[in-house]
BALOFI-794803 format. One record per atom (N, C-alpha, C, O): x, y, z. Coordinates in steps of 0.001 Angstrom, whole numbers, padded with zeros to 6 digits, always signed. Example, Ala and Ser with C-alpha at 12.3 -4.5 7.8 and 13.67 -1.06 7.14 Angstrom:
% residues 2
+013190-005690+007800;+012300-004500+007800;+013200-003300+007800;+014236-003319+008465;+012850-002250+007080;+013670-001060+007140;+012900+000030+007870;+013409+001138+008039;
This chain:
% residues 342
-020465-012875-006611;-019261-012035-006514;-019039-011266-007829;-018707-010081-007807;-019221-011937-008957;-019045-011282-010267;-020127-010211-010474;-019848-009126-010986;-021353-010529-010071;-022430-009538-010158;-022102-008309-009310;-022310-007171-009731;-021587-008564-008115;-021224-007464-007214;-020131-006594-007841;-020185-005367-007764;-019141-007242-008461;-018065-006499-009144;-018634-005603-010243;-018197-004467-010428;-019626-006141-010974;-020259-005393-012067;-020976-004161-011515;-020825-003057-012038;-021764-004365-010446;-022477-003232-009827;-021495-002196-009278;-021749-000993-009337;-020367-002681-008742;-019347-001765-008201;-018810-000871-009323;-018670+000340-009151;-018511-001487-010478;-017989-000722-011616;-019009+000308-012115;-018641+001387-012578;-020302-000045-012012;-021365+000858-012470;-021698+001925-011428;-022498+002825-011684;-021076+001818-010250;-021323+002800-009191;-022551+002511-008354;-022930+003332-007519;-023193+001344-008557;-024362+000954-007746;-023851+000186-006521;-023910-001042-006462;-023355+000944-005558;-022578+000350-004460;-023433-000420-003454;-022982-001423-002902;-024672+000042-003210;-025545-000682-002272;-025874-002077-002811;-025888-003056-002064;-026138-002151-004125;-026394-003456-004759;-025143-004329-004684;-025225-005530-004427;-023988-003711-004910;-022719-004449-004847;-022536-005057-003460;-022163-006224-003336;-022799-004261-002408;-022660-004748-001022;-023590-005930-000781;-023199-006923-000167;-024832-005815-001271;-025821-006895-001100;-025322-008199-001724;-025389-009259-001101;-024820-008112-002962;-024354-009323-003660;-023061-009875-003056;-022857-011089-003026;-022190-008985-002574;-020970-009469-001900;-021342-010264-000642;-020760-011315-000373;-022316-009755+000127;-022746-010462+001345;-023354-011821+001023;-023130-012800+001736;-024129-011869-000065;-024706-013157-000486;-023603-014134-000893;-023642-015317-000555;-022622-013611-001627;-021494-014455-002045;-020753-014994-000831;-020363-016161-000798;-020560-014128+000174;-019846-014550+001394;-020587-015690+002088;-019971-016663+002524;-021899-015567+002189;-022690-016616+002856;-022577-017953+002125;-022469-019004+002756;-022602-017907+000782;-022446-019154-000002;-021065-019774+000223;-020933-020982+000421;-020035-018914+000189;-018671-019408+000417;-018530-020012+001813;-017819-020998+002009;-019225-019399+002786;-019150-019891+004169;-019814-021254+004285;-019310-022144+004970;-020965-021414+003602;-021663-022712+003598;-020771-023806+003017;-020759-024939+003498;-020023-023442+001970;-019146-024411+001297;-017786-024543+001991;-016948-025352+001594;-017582-023719+003049;-016305-023710+003782;-015120-023397+002850;-014032-023957+002983;-015376-022475+001899;-014344-022081+000930;-013693-020792+001430;-014191-019694+001182;-012573-020945+002136;-011960-019806+002848;-011375-018753+001907;-011453-017559+002197;-010790-019179+000784;-010219-018205-000162;-011315-017271-000668;-011121-016058-000757;-012470-017853-001000;-013611-017053-001459;-014079-016064-000405;-014398-014915-000714;-014118-016521+000850;-014531-015639+001955;-013589-014431+002070;-014022-013292+002246;-012292-014723+001963;-011276-013663+002056;-011433-012668+000901;-011341-011458+001105;-011669-013183-000310;-011828-012330-001501;-013021-011394-001327;-012928-010201-001616;-014159-011949-000847;-015374-011144-000689;-015173-010050+000357;-015569-008904+000147;-014555-010407+001489;-014300-009398+002536;-013396-008278+002000;-013591-007103+002311;-012403-008667+001189;-011508-007681+000573;-012297-006772-000370;-012108-005556-000372;-013187-007375-001175;-014005-006588-002109;-014927-005620-001373;-015140-004493-001819;-015474-006070-000242;-016313-005180+000574;-015491-003998+001099;-015974-002868+001158;-014236-004282+001479;-013329-003215+001907;-013123-002196+000806;-013088-000992+001064;-012987-002679-000433;-012778-001778-001584;-014000-000899-001818;-013867+000281-002143;-015205-001478-001651;-016439-000701-001840;-016513+000429-000818;-016801+001576-001160;-016247+000085+000446;-016337+001105+001500;-015231+002155+001364;-015413+003306+001761;-014097+001759+000808;-013038+002740+000529;-013509+003710-000555;-013270+004914-000470;-014186+003167-001580;-014746+003999-002642;-015795+004963-002083;-015938+006087-002563;-016534+004502-001048;-017560+005332-000402;-016938+006303+000612;-017629+007140+001193;-015612+006172+000811;-014851+006974+001779;-015283+006708+003220;-015139+007558+004099;-015813+005510+003434;-016124+005068+004800;-014904+004278+005271;-014888+003048+005225;-013879+005012+005725;-012575+004413+006019;-012613+003392+007168;-011985+002340+007056;-013337+003673+008278;-013378+002667+009358;-013948+001326+008897;-013430+000271+009262;-015038+001370+008079;-015628+000111+007596;-014690-000596+006628;-014566-001821+006645;-014028+000196+005780;-013063-000391+004835;-011978-001140+005602;-011643-002277+005272;-011433-000489+006631;-010392-001125+007451;-010928-002375+008136;-010258-003407+008183;-012141-002272+008665;-012746-003401+009382;-012825-004638+008489;-012459-005735+008911;-013306-004459+007244;-013435-005602+006322;-012064-006131+005900;-011877-007341+005769;-011105-005224+005688;-009758-005679+005322;-009130-006491+006453;-008479-007507+006209;-009331-006035+007698;-008772-006782+008837;-009453-008144+009005;-008806-009123+009379;-010761-008202+008728;-011477-009491+008779;-010919-010445+007722;-010685-011624+007989;-010709-009906+006511;-010144-010721+005416;-008759-011217+005786;-008400-012363+005515;-007992-010347+006404;-006620-010675+006818;-006607-011781+007878;-005741-012656+007873;-007591-011720+008789;-007693-012742+009844;-007981-014112+009235;-007424-015123+009663;-008867-014132+008220;-009179-015394+007525;-007903-015949+006887;-007632-017147+006962;-007123-015064+006259;-005859-015475+005625;-004886-016049+006656;-004233-017063+006408;-004795-015390+007813;-003899-015857+008881;-004305-017244+009374;-003459-018110+009596;-005618-017439+009542;-006127-018710+010067;-005875-019866+009115;-005674-021002+009545;-005885-019572+007812;-005808-020654+006821;-004529-020612+005977;-004427-021308+004967;-003558-019795+006392;-002253-019771+005714;-002296-019268+004285;-001521-019725+003445;-003202-018318+003993;-003322-017777+002633;-002367-016585+002487;-002795-015432+002525;-001084-016873+002323;-000046-015836+002355;-000165-014853+001186;+000016-013649+001364;-000468-015369-000007;-000582-014508-001194;-001720-013500-001013;-001550-012305-001255;-002885-014005-000582;-004036-013120-000364;-003724-012082+000705;-004092-010915+000577;-003037-012520+001765;-002689-011604+002859;-001781-010473+002358;-001915-009328+002790;-000858-010799+001448;+000049-009784+000896;-000736-008699+000152;-000434-007511+000271;-001757-009124-000625;-002574-008151-001359;-003425-007320-000399;-003650-006134-000637;-003901-007943+000689;-004697-007203+001679;-003839-006151+002373;-004304-005045+002648;-002570-006505+002657;-001650-005523+003257;-001515-004297+002352;-001458-003164+002829;-001466-004543+001035;-001400-003424+000084;-002669-002582+000169;-002612-001352+000152;-003827-003263+000263;-005099-002543+000375;-005149-001700+001651;-005644-000573+001642;-004635-002255+002740;-004599-001514+004002;-003744-000252+003872;-004088+000804+004404;-002628-000381+003158;-001769+000800+002943;-002524+001856+002133;-002330+003053+002341;-003398+001407+001193;-004205+002342+000395;-005158+003147+001284;-005333+004351+001094;-005779+002452+002272;-006734+003140+003158;-006007+004211+003965;-006451+005357+004038;-004883+003825+004570;-004135+004790+005390;-003575+005930+004533;-003476+007068+004993;-003212+005620+003295;-002756+006662+002361;-003900+007632+002072;-003689+008841+001978;-005121+007088+001931;-006297+007915+001633;-006604+008903+002745;-007138+009982+002486;-006266+008542+004001;-006519+009478+005110;-005233+010204+005532;-005150+010778+006618;-004232+010159+004636;-002956+010878+004822;-002170+010424+006052;-001394+011194+006618;-002374+009172+006460;-001569+008615+007561;-000449+007795+006910;-000523+006569+006831;+000590+008504+006445;+001625+007863+005631;+002549+006962+006441;+003141+006030+005898;+002676+007235+007740;+003512+006372+008592;+002884+004981+008686;+003577+003970+008576;+001556+004939+008892;+000852+003651+008987;+000774+002991+007608;+000875+001770+007491;+000593+003814+006557;+000569+003285+005188;+001882+002586+004878;+001894+001530+004244;+002997+003177+005326;+004324+002595+005097;+004465+001239+005790;+005085+000324+005248;+003892+001111+006984;+003958-000167+007724;+003399-001291+006861;+004005-002357+006751;+002226-001047+006242;+001551-002105+005477;+002133-002275+004065;+002159-003390+003545;+002602-001180+003438;+003229-001328+002117;+004542-002106+002263;+004903-002902+001396;+005251-001863+003372;+006497-002586+003649;+006210-004063+003934;+006957-004946+003513;+005121-004312+004651;+004718-005698+004959;+004384-006453+003669;+004786-007603+003496;+003645-005798+002764;+003287-006444+001494;+004544-006702+000657;+004639-007722-000026;+005506-005776+000712;+006763-005938-000029;+007497-007211+000399;+007918-008001-000446;+007649-007407+001710;+008364-008593+002216;+007646-009884+001810;+008281-010881+001464;+006305-009845+001860;+005522-011032+001490;+005682-011349+000003;+005874-012508-000365;+005603-010325-000857;+005732-010542-002305;+007140-011032-002665;+007312-011839-003579;+008140-010534-001936;+009507-011019-002176;+009619-012493-001831;+010249-013268-002550;+008995-012873-000713;+009031-014277-000287;+008307-015169-001293;+008705-016309-001535;+007218-014617-001885;+006438-015373-002874;+007065-015325-004271;+006627-016030-005180;+008107-014476-004432;+008832-014312-005697;+007912-013854-006844;+007991-014366-007961;+007039-012876-006539;+006143-012297-007539;+006762-010971-008014;+006566-009923-007398;+007502-011041-009111;+008336-009922-009560;+007553-008630-009780;+007959-007569-009306;+006425-008718-010501;+005640-007506-010779;+005142-006884-009479;+005222-005670-009292;+004623-007729-008577;+004077-007213-007315;+005179-006614-006435;+004935-005661-005695;+006373-007167-006514;+007514-006603-005760;+007806-005193-006272;+008028-004270-005489;+007801-005040-007615;+008064-003722-008227;+007010-002705-007791;+007337-001568-007451;+005740-003125-007803;+004636-002237-007385;+004776-001876-005907;+004625-000717-005523;+005070-002896-005078;+005204-002671-003631;+006359-001719-003319;+006232-000839-002467;+007482-001898-004011;+008635-001003-003816;+008278+000440-004190;+008696+001385-003521;+007504+000594-005261;+007069+001934-005686;+006184+002566-004621;+006304+003754-004321;+005289+001751-004049;+004400+002249-002988;+005206+002658-001762;+004989+003726-001189;+006136+001795-001369;+007005+002098-000218;+007718+003431-000457;+007782+004282+000431;+008256+003599-001676;+008973+004840-002024;+008056+006054-001938;+008454+007099-001423;+006813+005919-002447;+005876+007060-002425;+005559+007477-000995;+005432+008667-000704;+005432+006496-000103;+005147+006813+001302;+006375+007449+001970;+006245+008352+002797;+007549+006971+001605;+008784+007551+002174;+008986+008989+001687;+009480+009834+002434;+008607+009266+000439;+008704+010642-000080;+007808+011563+000751;+008215+012659+001136;+006578+011099+001023;+005642+011894+001830;+006184+012127+003233;+005921+013170+003833;+006940+011165+003763;+007515+011281+005103;+008887+011950+005079;+009571+012035+006099;+009282+012429+003875;+010564+013127+003667;+011782+012238+003934;+012844+012726+004321;+011616+010936+003722;+012738+009981+003844;+013288+009762+002429;+013117+008694+001841;+013941+010783+001904;+014260+010840+000471;+015301+009817+000030;+015155+009217-001035;+016341+009606+000818;+017385+008641+000429;+016835+007219+000389;+017135+006454-000528;+016022+006869+001399;+015412+005531+001438;+014444+005353+000265;+014346+004274-000318;+013729+006438-000068;+012791+006395-001193;+013538+006151-002502;+013105+005354-003334;+014664+006848-002677;+015467+006698-003901;+015979+005272-004044;+015967+004708-005138;+016423+004700-002951;+016922+003320-002953;+015817+002342-003363;+016048+001426-004152;+014608+002550-002815;+013463+001684-003134;+013081+001807-004605;+012750+000808-005244;+013125+003034-005150;+012761+003248-006552;+013781+002623-007511;+013410+002075-008549;+015058+002709-007159;+016096+002081-007994;+015906+000564-008042;+016053-000064-009090;+015576-000004-006883;+015325-001458-006827;+014067-001808-007620;+014033-002812-008331;+013030-000969-007492;+011771-001190-008223;+012014-001155-009728;+011430-001940-010475;+012882-000239-010172;+013196-000109-011593;+013823-001393-012142;+013498-001825-013248;+014713-001992-011369;+015357-003255-011781;+014312-004353-011981;+014346-005090-012967;+013387-004448-011029;+012328-005476-011124;+011409-005214-012311;+011053-006143-013037;+011019-003945-012517;+010089-003597-013604;+010729-003836-014966;+010051-004250-015906;+012037-003576-015078;+012735-003798-016350;+012863-005288-016662;+012845-005688-017826;+012994-006109-015615;+013074-007579-015801;+011842-008097-016529;+011940-008942-017418;+010672-007575-016137;+009414-008078-016717;+008885-007156-017821;+007836-007416-018409;+009635-006065-018095;+009283-005099-019146;+007857-004578-018984;+007075-004554-019935;+007537-004161-017758;+006195-003649-017476;+006209-002116-017544;+006653-001441-016614;+005711-001585-018670;+005762-000135-018908;+004896+000645-017924;+005265+001740-017500;+003741+000079-017561;+002826+000790-016662;+003492+001052-015305;+003406+002151-014756;+004152+000025-014786;+004857+000166-013503;+006034+001128-013649;+006286+001949-012767;+006757+001021-014775;+007917+001900-015007;+007523+003376-015066;+008263+004234-014584;+006354+003677-015657;+005896+005071-015729;+005794+005655-014321;+006267+006760-014057;+005162+004886-013416;+005019+005330-012025;+006369+005546-011363;+006568+006520-010637;+007302+004623-011621;+008651+004729-011025;+009359+005986-011535;+009937+006738-010751;+009311+006213-012862;+009968+007399-013438;+009353+008692-012897;+010059+009664-012631;+008017+008687-012738;+007346+009881-012204;+007841+010197-010785;+008170+011339-010464;+007883+009150-009943;+008342+009357-008560;+009822+009759-008523;+010240+010563-007689;+010602+009184-009439;+012019+009581-009526;+012130+011058-009903;+012991+011772-009388;+011251+011511-010809;+011207+012917-011206;+010839+013813-010033;+011477+014841-009806;+009791+013414-009277;+009373+014183-008092;+010496+014257-007060;+010761+015304-006469;+011146+013112-006866;+012222+013009-005873;+013403+013909-006251;+013938+014634-005412;+013798+013853-007519;+014917+014680-007997;+014575+016163-007870;+015431+016978-007526;+013300+016509-008154;+012861+017913-008029;+012957+018380-006573;+013379+019502-006296;+012555+017493-005644;+012651+017808-004213;+014104+018002-003787;+014407+018801-002900;+015004+017245-004447;+016430+017341-004114;+017135+018457-004897;+018361+018567-004871;+016334+019289-005599;+016856+020430-006371;+017741+019996-007543;+018623+020736-007980;+017484+018766-008049;+018235+018272-009217;+017328+018397-010444;+016757+017410-010909;+017205+019610-010954;+016252+019936-012017;+016491+019129-013298;+015545+018651-013923;+017758+018982-013680;+018102+018269-014915;+017695+016801-014839;+017085+016267-015765;+018042+016152-013717;+017693+014731-013519;+016178+014574-013467;+015632+013616-014013;+015497+015515-012808;+014042+015466-012696;+013388+015501-014077;+012495+014706-014372;+013847+016437-014923;+013306+016569-016281;+013532+015280-017076;+012645+014834-017804;+014717+014684-016935;+015067+013443-017636;+014075+012322-017300;+013616+011604-018189;+013747+012180-015997;+012826+011116-015573;+011404+011366-016070;+010704+010429-016453;+010975+012637-016064;+009630+012947-016575;+009550+012699-018086;+008508+012283-018592;+010637+012950-018795;+010679+012663-020230;+010565+011160-020491;+009844+010734-021392;+011282+010359-019695;+011200+008899-019822;+009770+008421-019567;+009249+007569-020287;+009139+008988-018521;+007753+008623-018188;+006810+009007-019321;+005902+008251-019666;+007033+010196-019903;+006168+010692-020982;+006273+009809-022228;+005263+009517-022867;+007483+009387-022572;+007687+008514-023745;+006901+007207-023610;+006247+006763-024554;+006975+006600-022421;+006250+005345-022189;+004742+005576-022133;+003961+004744-022595;+004340+006713-021565;+002905+006993-021382;+002190+007223-022715;+000988+006984-022826;+002935+007689-023732;+002330+007895-025059;+001780+006589-025606;+000731+006567-026249;+002502+005490-025344;+002060+004174-025843;+000793+003700-025120;-000102+003112-025726;+000740+003972-023807;-000377+003477-022997;-001569+004433-022994;-002697+004031-022709;-001307+005710-023315;-002367+006726-023379;-003154+006804-022065;-004385+006797-022059;-002409+006878-020948;-003027+006932-019624;-003192+008392-019184;-002212+009121-019033;-004454+008806-018982;-004740+010220-018681;-004195+010670-017326;-003671+011777-017203;-004313+009826-016323;-003800+010206-015000;-002280+010410-015056;-001741+011367-014500;-001608+009476-015749;-000161+009590-015926;+000206+010866-016657;+001135+011574-016267;-000534+011155-017729;-000268+012363-018530;-000421+013628-017687;+000399+014543-017766;-001483+013664-016881;-001751+014837-016048;-000636+015077-015032;-000210+016215-014833;-000162+014004-014389;+000890+014115-013377;+002253+014447-014002;+003019+015240-013455;+002539+013835-015146;+003814+014103-015841;+003862+015563-016307;+004873+016245-016137;+002755+016033-016896;+002691+017422-017374;+002844+018402-016221;+003489+019440-016364;+002251+018072-015079;+002361+018915-013883;+003819+018993-013415;+004319+020065-013075;+004488+017835-013404;+005901+017779-013003;+006779+018612-013924;+007651+019346-013460;+006550+018499-015224;+007352+019259-016199;+007085+020756-016089;+007997+021571-016230;+005816+021111-015834;+005457+022528-015693;+006228+023161-014533;+006692+024296-014642;+006365+022439-013439;+007104+022954-012272;+008581+023189-012613;+009182+024181-012200;+009145+022250-013378;+010561+022381-013766;+010754+023601-014675;+011682+024387-014484;+009849+023751-015680;+009933+024893-016597;+009800+026214-015831;+010493+027190-016121;+008882+026223-014835;+008684+027446-014056;+009937+027784-013246;+010316+028950-013134;+010570+026765-012690;+011801+026982-011916;+012913+027536-012814;+013739+028339-012379;+012914+027084-014086;+013929+027570-015046;+013543+028904-015684;+014299+029459-016481;+012359+029415-015326;+011801+030657-015898;+011486+030515-017383;+011482+031507-018112;+011223+029293-017836;+010790+029038-019224;+009257+029065-019200;+008606+028020-019206;+008690+030284-019172;+007277+030471-018842;+006315+029943-019915;+005260+029405-019580;+006667+030090-021199;+005779+029603-022275;+005628+028083-022193;+004523+027549-022293;+006753+027401-022010;+006722+025929-021893;+005978+025511-020612;+005232+024531-020600;+006204+026283-019535;+005521+026002-018265;+004011+026127-018428;+003251+025298-017929;+003585+027178-019138;+002152+027413-019371;+001533+026275-020172;+000444+025798-019850;+002232+025844-021215;+001739+024766-022076;+001558+023458-021285;+000529+022791-021396;+002577+023107-020487;+002510+021867-019703;+001439+021947-018619;+000713+020980-018392;+001337+023099-017946;+000351+023267-016876;-001069+023200-017430;-001958+022624-016802;-001286+023797-018620;-002617+023758-019251;-003010+022330-019634;-004166+021930-019489;-002017+021562-020129;-002271+020159-020487;-002652+019356-019234;-003582+018550-019257;-001915+019593-018145;-002212+018916-016875;-003612+019278-016394;-004377+018416-015962;-003934+020573-016476;-005240+021081-016017;-006386+020438-016795;-007347+019944-016206;-006274+020451-018136;-007351+019913-018986;-007535+018411-018770;-008659+017911-018726;-006415+017700-018636;-006495+016239-018440;-007087+015910-017066;-007889+014985-016935;-006683+016681-016036;-007224+016471-014680;-008725+016735-014663;-009480+016041-013981;-009149+017744-015419;-010583+018075-015518;-011353+016919-016166;-012465+016580-015762;-010729+016338-017171;-011348+015216-017899;-011551+014004-016983;-012590+013347-017034;-010547+013716-016144;-010645+012534-015272;-011208+012878-013886;-011326+012009-013021;-011554+014162-013688;-012165+014654-012440;-011295+014378-011215;-011772+013913-010180;-010006+014679-011363;-009083+014520-010233;-008877+015881-009571;-008161+016737-010089;-009521+016062-008415;-009542+017370-007739;-008143+017801-007294;-007783+018972-007418;-007358+016854-006776;-006029+017207-006250;-005108+017730-007356;-004454+018760-007190;-005061+017011-008492;-004202+017449-009609;-004725+018769-010170;-003951+019662-010515;-006055+018877-010254;-006694+020095-010775;-006339+021308-009913;-006081+022396-010427;-006331+021102-008603;-005983+022175-007662;-004530+022631-007873;-004249+023828-007944;-003617+021660-007970;-002195+021987-008152;-001946+022673-009499;-001154+023611-009593;-002644+022182-010550;-002492+022773-011887;-003036+024209-011902;-002448+025088-012531;-004163+024445-011205;-004760+025801-011129;-003803+026768-010447;-003625+027902-010893;-003185+026305-009355;-002229+027142-008618;-001040+027512-009510;-000603+028663-009535;-000523+026511-010247;+000601+026762-011165;+000207+027745-012264;+000959+028664-012590;-000992+027536-012835;-001446+028405-013927;-001648+029845-013449;-001373+030788-014192;-002124+030019-012221;-002283+031366-011653;-000915+032041-011540;-000760+033213-011883;+000067+031291-011056;+001429+031807-010879;+002080+032154-012222;+002657+033229-012384;+001979+031231-013179;+002621+031433-014500;+001985+032616-015223;+002689+033474-015754;+000627+032661-015243;-000070+033757-015930;+000237+035103-015295;+000328+036121-015982;+000397+035096-013970;+000755+036336-013263;+002122+036842-013728;+002309+038034-013971;+003099+035887-013849;+004445+036268-014288;+004475+036698-015754;+005326+037490-016159;+003530+036163-016554;+003444+036535-017973;+002664+037843-018178;+002620+038381-019284;+002054+038344-017101;+001270+039582-017192;-000163+039350-017616;-000887+040309-017886;-000601+038072-017681;-001994+037759-018025;-002831+037787-016731;-003208+036742-016202;-003109+038995-016236;-003668+039138-014887;-005101+038613-014763;-005481+038089-013716;-005894+038751-015826;-007273+038254-015776;-007282+036723-015653;-008025+036155-014853;-006433+036067-016470;-006331+034594-016401;-005783+034156-015042;-006243+033176-014456;-004783+034909-014551;-004187+034587-013246;-005248+034647-012156;-005302+033781-011282;-006108+035693-012214;-007168+035860-011211;-008175+034701-011288;-008587+034163-010261;-008566+034322-012520;-009543+033239-012718;-009018+031916-012152;-009727+031192-011454;-007753+031625-012475;-007168+030360-011976;-006970+030391-010457;-007145+029378-009779;-006602+031574-009929;-006413+031688-008476;-007746+031470-007748;-007804+030830-006699;-008807+032020-008335;-010157+031864-007773;-010545+030378-007742;-011070+029875-006749;-010269+029693-008859;-010586+028255-008925;-009736+027467-007928;-010219+026540-007278;-008457+027853-007819;-007557+027195-006861;-008090+027317-005439;-008054+026351-004676;-008591+028512-005077;-009128+028737-003725;-010330+027844-003461;-010454+027258-002385;-011226+027741-004458;-012422+026895-004318;-012032+025429-004131;-012561+024738-003261;-011095+024971-004964;-010638+023577-004882;-009897+023329-003561;-010035+022266-002956;-009115+024313-003125;-008376+024193-001859;-009321+024055-000685;-009087+023257+000222;-010412+024850-000704;-011411+024761+000373;-012043+023380+000407;-012280+022810+001472;-012312+022851-000791;-012892+021509-000889;-011928+020468-000323;-012334+019566+000410;-010631+020604-000674;-009612+019661-000186;-009418+019821+001321;-009226+018837+002036;-009470+021088+001809;-009332+021336+003253;-010459+020668+004031;-010236+020083+005090;-011691+020764+003482;-012837+020106+004137;-012639+018603+004181;-012909+017946+005186;-012155+018075+003051;-011905+016623+002990;-010799+016230+003964;-010881+015195+004626;-009759+017069+004047;-008661+016795+004983;-009122+016851+006427;-008645+016091+007269;-010062+017765+006713;-010612+017863+008071;-011356+016577+008428;-011249+016067+009544;-012119+016060+007448;-012840+014791+007662;-011840+013664+007891;-012042+012807+008751;-010752+013675+007108;-009720+012643+007248;-009058+012708+008625;-008765+011682+009240;-008826+013949+009099;-008207+014120+010421;-009112+013557+011508;-008653+012858+012412;-010419+013873+011412;-011392+013337+012385;-011424+011816+012306;-011484+011128+013326;-011384+011301+011070;-011381+009841+010875;-010169+009217+011540;-010278+008199+012224;-008990+009846+011330;-007757+009330+011952;-007872+009320+013468;-007489+008357+014132;-008418+010431+014008;-008561+010526+015466;-009534+009467+015988;-009298+008847+017025;-010637+009271+015246;-011620+008259+015650;-011025+006864+015598;-011270+006030+016470;-010228+006625+014544;-009574+005313+014415;-008592+005088+015559;-008516+003999+016128;-007836+006145+015884;-006878+006030+017000;-007606+005723+018304;-007168+004888+019095;-008761+006434+018518;-009541+006192+019734;-010101+004775+019748;-010095+004086+020767;-010594+004360+018551;-011167+003020+018424;-010129+001948+018762;-010406+001013+019513;-008915+002105+018187;-007872+001106+018435;-007338+001175+019864;-006905+000168+020424;-007375+002390+020453;-006959+002535+021855;-007952+001812+022766;-007568+001115+023704;-009261+002003+022456;-010303+001313+023242;-010201-000196+023066;-010328-000967+024017;-009963-000596+021802;-009822-002029+021516;-008636-002618+022277;-008704-003726+022809;-007530-001835+022315;-006330-002258+023039;-006625-002388+024537;-006217-003353+025183;-007356-001380+025081;-007711-001412+026504;-008600-002613+026823;-008429-003276+027845;-009568-002882+025913;-010459-004035+026109;-009665-005333+026087;-009897-006232+026896;-008725-005418+025152;-007885-006615+025040;-007048-006799+026301;-006919-007908+026820;-006472-005680+026791;-005664-005750+028021;-006519-006170+029203;-006091-006966+030039;-007764-005615+029269;-008689-005977+030360;-009035-007462+030302;-009066-008151+031322;-009298-007947+029060;-009606-009378+028887;-008429-010243+029322;-008607-011263+029988;-007228-009825+028940;-006030-010589+029310;-005828-010600+030830;-005429-011611+031406;-006115-009438+031477;-005992-009369+032932;-006995-010293+033611;-006673-010987+034575;-008247-010285+033075;-009278-011168+033626;-008898-012637+033450;-009058-013455+034355;-008387-012945+032248;-007937-014323+031990;-006804-014703+032928;-006748-015821+033441;-005891-013741+033143;-004757-013982+034038;-005234-014214+035470;-004750-015112+036159;-006206-013377+035916;-006760-013545+037271;-007483-014876+037407;-007342-015577+038409;-008274-015219+036360;-008993-016500+036387;-008012-017665+036449;-008234-018645+037161;-006921-017540+035690;-005890-018587+035673;-005231-018722+037051;-005008-019824+037553;-004922-017538+037654;-004309-017551+038989;-005245-018172+040020;-004832-018936+040892;-006563-017804+039884;-007551-018383+040807;-007645-019891+040635;-007770-020637+041607;-007583-020324+039381;-007659-021767+039089;-006470-022497+039703;-006608-023584+040264;-005277-021864+039582;-004054-022459+040175;-004199-022516+041694;-003875-023521+042327;-004711-021375+042286;-004899-021309+043742;-005888-022373+044201;-005692-023042+045216;-006981-022509+043402;-008003-023521+043723;-007409-024920+043664;-007685-025769+044512;-006582-025142+042635;-005918-026439+042498;-005009-026732+043675;-004953-027853+044181;-004286-025679+044105;-003384-025849+045268;-004183-026171+046524;-003810-027046+047306;-005317-025430+046711;-006158-025655+047889;-006692-027083+047924;-006737-027722+048975;-007104-027577+046728;-007605-028966+046641;-006493-029941+047009;-006703-030910+047738;-005282-029652+046474;-004137-030524+046782;-003853-030541+048289;-003634-031600+048876;-003860-029318+048923;-003605-029232+050366;-004694-029973+051145;-004402-030662+052122;-005958-029827+050706;-007079-030502+051392;-006938-032010+051297;-007152-032741+052264;-006565-032459+050080;-006387-033913+049883;-005235-034438+050748;-005329-035513+051342;-004136-033652+050808;-002976-034048+051601;-003334-034101+053089;-002981-035042+053800;-004060-033043+053545;-004486-033019+054956;-005408-034180+055259;-005297-034818+056306;-006331-034454+054328;-007259-035582+054492;-006524-036907+054570;-006859-037781+055369;-005508-037035+053715;-004710-038271+053697;-003970-038455+055030;-003916-039551+055588;-003396-037328+055524;-002670-037400+056809;-003617-037810+057938;-003304-038672+058760;-004804-037150+057948;-005811-037488+058980;-006204-038962+058883;-006311-039657+059893;-006414-039422+057659;-006803-040831+057453;-005723-041775+057960;-006019-042785+058597;-004436-041431+057665;-003313-042267+058123;-003257-042289+059648;-003075-043343+060258;-003419-041091+060269;-003398-040998+061748;-004518-041844+062352;-004300-042583+063312;-005724-041728+061779;-006883-042515+062262;-006603-044004+062139;-006904-044776+063049;-006028-044404+061013;-005711-045832+060802;-004688-046328+061830;-004793-047433+062362;-003688-045460+062091;-002665-045828+063088;-003307-046009+064469;-003036-046984+065170;-004164-045048+064843;-004849-045114+066148;-005701-046368+066240;-005671-047084+067241;-006465-046626+065174;-007327-047820+065159;-006501-049098+065269;-006857-050042+065974;-005373-049088+064536;-004501-050279+064569;-003951-050510+065985;-003956-051629+066497;-003464-049385+066620;-002916-049485+067978;-004004-049931+068971;-003771-050756+069854;-005195-049351+068788;-006322-049733+069660;-006631-051223+069515;-006873-051935+070489;-006613-051654+068269;-006874-053071+067978;-005824-053955+068628;-006144-054998+069199;-004545-053527+068538;-003442-054327+069123;-003542-054350+070661;-003323-055388+071285;-003874-053197+071261;-004040-053114+072719;-005184-054001+073185;-005082-054666+074216;-006266-054010+072430;-007431-054842+072748;-007064-056308+072720;-007531-057091+073547;-006228-056677+071770;-005782-058067+071680;-004964-058433+072916;-004495-059564+073033;
């Protein structure tokens, strides 16, 4: 399992899969269920990294079944979070919310403060995508309380960022800027590039809305360069679009054209990926519909077999009763015949 983790980190995913399968077989021989669940979860993570969403889901559901069978509630809570990640990856935020909410309830029951804060943040992010803004705000406020209890800056950065996005969506520019500033202060200590890129992007949007174009340009460029460094296509696309808009308003038409051109290329790439995700969602829906139909058919067959068994039992009972009556009648006749003969 450790070897597989190492290969996964190095990007040698086929080797990782091979070692995970070997680890699973050893755990199965030893009847070590926690290990089996961990390996299945790790296999799900590999296939998610490979963007093979159906296989990722399949392994996560197998891991979850092992947890259900053996009462591994903590492991099941983490798997629910992983399932929400898969559905989030294919932009099925309604289904992602189902599993992030499930993991939240489990972590609360287990009293794992950090995991509750993370789960609440995830729930909020999915609600924002579904435009359930008031519910998202409530979840983020609760998440903030939990994160402050344990003084976890990494979790707080995410919460402040989402609070900033939420306030911006609600047209509360001042509050939005305040939350991004809080996130930026904490992020300086951790030096997290993804956080920096997203925070800078958020601030650039606020500056642009206020028509503070120089500040908007500076923040958007920082977001763009950081996204390029970490190879995040989605952030890079959004930063390119902002830079095209800002440069256009500043009269830097050549720069605006260059960024717009890059935005179009990145958008096409994202559109292709979204098309694949849509097909994946449709295939998953068909797969689960077929699975549901098969399950219903099996249940109907079981029900018919059960009814037949009951009918057969009744027929045997009636036959035995009829046989008993015939036997009693024969005995009576024989007895009477015997008495008459006497």
